[in-house]
C-alpha positions in Angstrom: 19.1 123.1 -67.1 16.6 121.3 -68.6 19.1 117.9 -69.3 20.3 118.6 -65.6 17.4 119.2 -64.1 17.8 116.6 -61.0 21.2 118.6 -60.0 19.0 121.3 -59.1 16.4 119.6 -57.8 19.2 117.4 -55.0 20.4 120.9 -54.4 17.2 122.2 -53.4 17.4 125.0 -56.3 14.0 125.8 -58.6 15.1 127.5 -61.3 13.1 129.2 -63.7 13.5 131.8 -66.5 12.7 134.9 -67.3 12.4 137.2 -70.7 10.4 140.0 -72.3 8.1 137.6 -74.4 4.3 137.2 -73.2 2.9 134.5 -71.5 1.0 132.6 -74.9 4.8 132.4 -76.4 6.0 131.2 -72.9 3.3 128.4 -72.7 4.3 127.0 -76.5 8.1 127.5 -75.6 8.0 125.4 -72.8 6.0 122.6 -74.6 8.3 122.1 -77.4 11.2 122.2 -75.4 10.1 120.1 -72.9 11.4 122.6 -69.7 10.8 121.4 -66.4 10.7 125.2 -65.0 8.6 127.3 -65.6 9.5 130.6 -67.7 8.2 134.0 -66.0 7.3 137.1 -68.7 9.3 140.4 -67.9 7.5 142.3 -70.7 8.2 145.6 -69.3 12.1 144.5 -68.6 11.0 145.5 -64.6 12.8 142.4 -63.5 16.2 142.6 -66.1 16.6 146.1 -65.0 17.0 145.1 -61.3 19.0 142.6 -62.1 21.3 144.2 -64.2 20.2 141.6 -67.1 19.5 144.5 -70.1 21.9 145.0 -72.6 23.3 148.4 -73.4 20.4 149.6 -75.5 18.1 148.9 -72.5 15.9 146.6 -74.9 17.9 143.5 -75.7 18.6 141.0 -72.1 21.7 139.7 -71.5 21.4 135.7 -70.5 22.5 135.8 -66.8 22.3 133.7 -64.4 21.4 133.8 -60.6 21.5 131.8 -57.3 18.7 134.0 -55.0 19.3 132.5 -51.4 15.4 132.2 -49.2 16.7 134.7 -47.2 16.6 136.8 -50.6 20.7 137.0 -50.9 22.5 136.4 -54.1 24.7 133.3 -53.8 25.7 133.6 -57.5 25.9 135.6 -60.5 27.3 135.3 -64.2 26.9 136.5 -67.4 26.4 133.8 -70.1 25.8 130.4 -69.7 27.8 128.5 -66.9 28.4 124.8 -66.2 25.7 123.4 -64.2 27.9 122.4 -61.2 29.2 125.6 -60.6 25.6 127.0 -60.2 24.7 124.0 -58.0 28.1 124.4 -56.3 27.2 128.0 -55.3 23.8 127.2 -53.7 23.6 127.8 -49.8 23.7 125.3 -47.3 26.1 123.5 -49.9 29.4 121.9 -48.8 32.0 123.8 -51.6 
């Protein structure tokens, strides 16, 4: 995502990451890897649970990508790390 941020910007998508690490850890991680998008802390895993990204153990996080439209509907959902072009193609308002 970092290396292809221009594709997200052109599609009007604001990417961000969510994981259970603390805010301080995220600041260091963003600086280290020069992420041009924010990381959100989900220490109690509420977001992961709501988006069904928890592993069976209820603690681990399964990488999952969502595109949420401005009206709150889910336009794309996939486990793993799908290709950026596939994510961007699902952006609301884009011709497919």
